C-alpha positions as CSV (number, residue, x, y, z in Angstrom):
1,M,0.0,0.0,0.0
2,L,2.9,2.3,0.8
3,L,4.4,1.9,-2.7
4,H,1.0,2.6,-4.4
5,S,0.7,5.8,-2.3
6,V,4.2,7.0,-3.1
7,L,3.8,6.4,-6.8
8,L,0.4,8.1,-6.8
9,I,1.9,11.2,-5.1
10,A,5.0,11.2,-7.4
11,T,2.7,10.9,-10.4
12,G,0.5,13.7,-9.1
13,V,3.6,16.0,-8.9
14,T,4.9,15.1,-12.4
15,T,1.5,15.5,-14.0
16,M,0.8,18.8,-12.1
17,L,4.1,20.2,-13.4
18,T,3.3,19.0,-16.9
19,G,-0.1,20.7,-16.9
20,A,1.3,23.9,-15.3
21,A,4.2,24.0,-17.8
22,F,1.8,24.1,-20.7
23,A,0.3,27.3,-19.2
24,V,3.6,29.2,-19.1
25,Q,6.4,29.9,-21.5
26,V,9.1,27.3,-20.6
27,P,12.4,28.4,-22.0
28,A,14.3,25.9,-24.2
29,D,17.5,24.5,-22.7
30,S,20.1,22.6,-24.6
31,T,21.2,20.4,-21.6
32,I,19.3,17.3,-20.4
33,L,19.3,18.5,-16.8
34,G,18.1,21.9,-17.8
35,S,15.3,20.5,-19.9
36,L,14.2,18.3,-17.0
37,L,14.2,21.2,-14.5
38,A,12.8,23.9,-16.9
39,P,9.1,23.1,-16.1
40,L,9.7,23.2,-12.4
41,I,11.6,26.4,-12.5
42,A,9.0,28.1,-14.8
43,V,6.1,27.1,-12.4
44,L,8.0,28.2,-9.3
45,R,8.9,31.5,-11.0
46,E,5.3,32.2,-11.9
47,S,4.0,31.3,-8.4
48,A,6.7,33.4,-6.7
49,S,5.6,36.4,-8.8
50,G,2.0,35.9,-7.6
51,N,0.7,34.2,-10.8
52,F,-0.9,31.0,-9.5
53,D,-2.9,30.4,-12.7
54,P,-0.4,27.8,-14.1
55,L,-0.3,26.0,-10.8
56,A,-4.1,25.9,-10.7
57,K,-4.3,24.6,-14.2
58,G,-1.7,22.0,-13.4
59,L,-3.8,20.8,-10.4
60,V,-7.0,20.6,-12.6
61,F,-5.0,18.6,-15.2
62,T,-3.7,16.2,-12.6
63,F,-7.1,15.6,-11.0
64,T,-8.8,15.0,-14.4
65,L,-6.0,12.8,-15.8
66,L,-5.5,10.6,-12.7
67,T,-9.2,10.2,-12.1
68,I,-9.7,8.8,-15.6
69,L,-6.6,6.6,-15.5
70,G,-7.6,5.4,-12.0
71,A,-11.1,4.6,-13.1
72,H,-9.7,2.5,-16.0
73,E,-7.5,0.4,-13.7
74,L,-10.0,0.2,-10.9
75,G,-12.5,-1.2,-13.5
76,H,-10.1,-4.1,-14.0
77,Y,-9.4,-4.4,-10.3
78,F,-13.1,-4.6,-9.2
79,A,-13.8,-7.1,-12.0
80,C,-11.0,-9.3,-10.7
81,R,-12.4,-9.0,-7.1
82,H,-15.8,-10.0,-8.4
83,Y,-14.4,-13.2,-9.8
84,G,-12.2,-13.9,-6.8
85,I,-9.0,-13.3,-8.8
86,R,-6.1,-11.8,-6.9
87,A,-5.0,-8.4,-8.2
88,T,-3.1,-5.4,-6.9
89,L,-4.3,-1.8,-6.6
90,P,-3.2,0.5,-9.5
91,F,0.5,1.4,-9.8
92,F,0.7,4.9,-11.2
93,I,4.0,5.5,-13.1
94,P,5.4,9.0,-13.0
95,A,7.5,10.5,-15.8
96,P,9.5,13.8,-16.0
97,P,7.4,16.5,-17.8
98,A,10.1,17.1,-20.4
99,I,10.0,13.4,-21.5
100,T,6.3,12.8,-22.0
101,L,3.3,15.0,-22.9
102,F,1.4,14.0,-19.8
103,G,3.9,13.6,-17.0
104,T,3.1,9.9,-16.6
105,F,3.6,6.6,-18.4
106,G,0.1,5.6,-17.2
107,A,-1.1,3.1,-14.6
108,V,-1.3,-0.6,-14.3
109,I,-2.5,-3.4,-12.0
110,K,-0.9,-6.8,-11.6
111,I,-3.2,-9.8,-11.9
112,K,-1.7,-12.5,-9.7
113,A,-3.7,-15.5,-10.8
114,P,-4.7,-17.0,-14.2
115,I,-8.0,-16.1,-15.7
116,R,-9.7,-19.4,-16.7
117,S,-13.3,-18.4,-17.5
118,R,-14.5,-16.8,-20.7
119,R,-16.9,-14.6,-18.9
120,A,-14.2,-13.5,-16.4
121,L,-11.8,-12.8,-19.2
122,F,-14.4,-10.7,-21.0
123,D,-15.5,-8.8,-18.0
124,I,-12.0,-8.0,-16.7
125,G,-10.8,-7.0,-20.1
126,I,-13.8,-4.7,-20.9
127,A,-14.3,-3.2,-17.5
128,G,-11.2,-1.0,-17.7
129,P,-11.8,0.8,-21.0
130,L,-15.5,1.3,-20.3
131,A,-14.9,2.6,-16.8
132,G,-12.2,5.0,-18.1
133,F,-14.4,6.2,-21.0
134,A,-17.3,6.8,-18.6
135,F,-15.2,9.4,-16.9
136,A,-13.4,10.6,-20.0
137,L,-16.8,11.4,-21.7
138,P,-17.9,14.1,-19.3
139,A,-14.4,15.5,-19.1
140,S,-14.4,15.8,-22.9
141,V,-17.7,17.7,-22.8
142,I,-16.5,20.1,-20.1
143,G,-13.1,20.6,-21.7
144,L,-14.6,21.6,-25.0
145,V,-17.6,23.6,-23.7
146,F,-15.4,25.8,-21.5
147,A,-12.6,26.1,-24.0
148,K,-11.8,29.5,-25.5
149,A,-11.9,30.0,-29.2
150,A,-8.6,30.4,-31.0
151,L,-7.5,31.4,-34.5
152,P,-7.6,28.7,-37.1
153,A,-3.9,28.7,-37.3
154,G,-3.5,27.9,-33.7
155,G,-6.3,25.4,-32.9
156,A,-5.4,23.4,-29.8
157,D,-1.7,23.4,-30.7
158,L,0.7,23.1,-27.8
159,T,3.8,23.7,-29.9
160,E,4.3,25.9,-32.9
161,G,4.1,23.9,-36.1
162,I,2.5,20.9,-34.3
163,Q,-1.2,20.1,-34.3
164,F,-3.0,17.6,-32.1
165,R,-5.9,16.1,-34.0
166,D,-9.2,15.5,-32.4
167,P,-10.7,12.1,-32.0
168,L,-14.2,11.4,-33.4
169,L,-15.8,12.0,-30.0
170,F,-14.5,15.6,-29.9
171,I,-15.7,16.2,-33.4
172,V,-19.2,14.9,-32.5
173,I,-19.4,16.9,-29.4
174,T,-18.2,20.1,-31.2
175,D,-20.8,19.6,-34.0
176,L,-23.7,18.7,-31.7
177,L,-23.1,21.7,-29.3
178,G,-22.1,24.2,-32.0
179,L,-18.7,24.8,-30.4
180,P,-15.7,26.5,-32.0
181,K,-13.6,24.1,-34.1
182,Y,-10.3,25.7,-33.1
183,I,-9.7,26.2,-29.3
184,E,-7.0,27.3,-27.0
185,W,-5.3,24.7,-24.8
186,N,-7.0,23.9,-21.5
187,P,-6.1,21.3,-18.9
188,I,-9.4,19.3,-19.0
189,Y,-9.3,19.1,-22.8
190,W,-5.8,17.9,-22.7
191,A,-6.4,15.3,-20.0
192,A,-9.4,14.0,-21.9
193,W,-7.5,13.9,-25.2
194,G,-4.7,11.9,-23.7
195,T,-6.9,9.4,-21.9
196,L,-9.0,8.8,-25.1
197,L,-5.8,8.0,-26.9
198,V,-4.9,5.5,-24.1
199,T,-8.3,4.0,-24.3
200,A,-8.0,3.4,-28.0
201,L,-4.6,1.9,-27.6
202,N,-5.8,-0.5,-25.0
203,L,-8.8,-1.6,-27.1
204,F,-6.6,-2.8,-30.0
205,P,-7.6,-6.5,-30.5
206,V,-4.1,-7.8,-30.1
207,G,-2.5,-10.2,-27.6
208,Q,-3.2,-9.5,-24.0
209,L,-4.3,-5.9,-24.4
210,D,-7.8,-5.2,-23.1
211,G,-9.2,-5.5,-26.6
212,G,-7.3,-8.7,-27.1
213,H,-8.8,-10.2,-24.0
214,V,-12.3,-9.3,-25.2
215,L,-11.7,-10.8,-28.7
216,Y,-10.2,-14.0,-27.2
217,A,-13.3,-14.4,-25.0
218,I,-15.7,-13.9,-27.9
219,A,-13.9,-15.6,-30.8
220,G,-11.4,-18.1,-29.4
221,K,-7.8,-18.8,-30.0
222,R,-7.7,-19.1,-33.8
223,I,-9.6,-16.0,-34.7
224,H,-7.8,-14.0,-32.0
225,K,-4.5,-15.0,-33.5
226,W,-5.4,-13.9,-37.0
227,I,-7.0,-10.6,-36.1
228,S,-4.1,-9.9,-33.8
229,V,-1.7,-10.3,-36.8
230,I,-3.9,-8.2,-39.1
231,T,-4.2,-5.4,-36.5
232,A,-0.5,-5.4,-35.8
233,A,0.3,-5.3,-39.5
234,S,-2.1,-2.4,-40.0
235,V,-0.4,-0.4,-37.2
236,V,3.0,-1.1,-38.7
237,S,1.6,0.2,-42.0
238,L,0.2,3.3,-40.3
239,A,3.6,4.0,-38.8
240,A,5.3,3.5,-42.1
241,L,2.8,5.8,-43.8
242,A,3.5,8.5,-41.3
243,F,7.2,8.3,-42.1
244,Y,6.4,8.5,-45.8
245,L,4.3,11.6,-45.3
246,D,7.0,13.2,-43.1
247,Q,4.6,13.2,-40.1
248,P,5.4,12.1,-36.6
249,P,5.4,8.3,-36.4
250,V,3.2,8.2,-33.3
251,Y,2.4,4.6,-33.7
252,F,6.0,3.4,-34.3
253,L,6.6,2.4,-30.6
254,W,3.1,1.0,-30.3
255,A,3.7,-1.2,-33.3
256,L,6.8,-2.6,-31.6
257,V,4.7,-3.3,-28.5
258,L,2.1,-5.1,-30.7
259,L,4.7,-7.2,-32.4
260,F,6.0,-8.2,-29.0
261,L,2.5,-9.2,-27.8
262,L,2.1,-11.3,-30.9
263,K,5.2,-13.3,-29.9
264,V,4.0,-13.7,-26.3
265,G,0.5,-14.9,-27.3
266,H,-2.5,-15.3,-25.0
267,P,-3.0,-17.8,-22.2
268,P,-5.6,-20.5,-22.9
269,L,-8.9,-20.7,-21.1
270,M,-10.2,-23.7,-19.2
271,D,-13.9,-22.8,-19.1
272,D,-15.8,-22.5,-22.4
273,E,-19.2,-21.3,-21.1
274,P,-21.2,-19.1,-23.5
275,L,-21.0,-15.3,-23.0
276,G,-24.6,-14.5,-23.7
277,K,-26.3,-11.8,-25.7
278,A,-25.7,-9.1,-23.2
279,R,-21.9,-9.4,-23.3
280,V,-22.0,-9.5,-27.1
281,A,-23.9,-6.2,-27.0
282,I,-21.3,-4.7,-24.6
283,A,-18.6,-5.8,-27.0
284,I,-20.3,-3.9,-29.8
285,L,-20.4,-0.9,-27.5
286,A,-16.7,-1.3,-26.9
287,V,-16.1,-1.2,-30.7
288,L,-18.1,2.1,-30.8
289,V,-15.9,3.4,-28.0
290,F,-12.8,2.5,-29.9
291,L,-14.0,4.3,-33.0
292,L,-14.8,7.4,-30.9
293,C,-11.4,7.4,-29.4
294,F,-9.1,6.3,-32.2
295,M,-7.0,8.8,-34.1
296,P,-5.1,7.6,-37.3
297,F,-2.7,10.6,-37.0
298,P,-2.9,12.0,-33.5
299,I,-0.1,14.5,-34.0
300,T,0.7,16.2,-37.3
301,T,3.1,18.9,-38.4
302,T,2.5,21.8,-40.7
């Protein structure tokens, strides 16, 4: 429990600094140490001068991001508890603000016993993404509704020349509510954007990802294997296309992860009981969630 608490606090600090740093002008530094310390120095400088707006935005960003990530992992955790499968509480993983866009490498739980039942595998796999999305959805609405309009050239850019593309969910919300297409950065928007991307990545039907668990429970070993291969090949192609178009190869590292998961495979199941129509309907809902979250080119350059 102590380790979980320490990691949560450390991740709260790194994500808060990341969110606050986006709200101030952080000077570039050519040294590694200078780059790592720049966000902290910038936030401390602004706070010392009486400007607490960056700090407040950093705290809002942290609360939103960690709530959604925590909901995702707790979805898995409580599903494990429901089936009597031992699992740990979430481990939050901090990251220096200068290294990642969110100040964290995410959160994970460790399942300490094999999952033998189809229903248990399905429920544990699907619970995380749906729980996370249940919190990311209202955060997306709030982040977009309260966003300030920006010039078309700026949009929600965080860095000059770089654009962060909206997922389908943001586009639907913007169109339904008649909101500005181009907005200024705000912490709730950014936390929602990041967690929607994470949700999409986890729902890829490959290996032991959440989407892979769901697919294995529904379709079995053979179909799971082939769809995993096709999906991994598609992601590799997407990364290659980004290289060809001189765009950031966002999915390059994820393609390597998927290829590794293909090699590891998926543990077999002992219980082959039917899932029932309700779970099939939930699986269709998960596909819809994936489509709302997925971005073929999350980051582009102009």
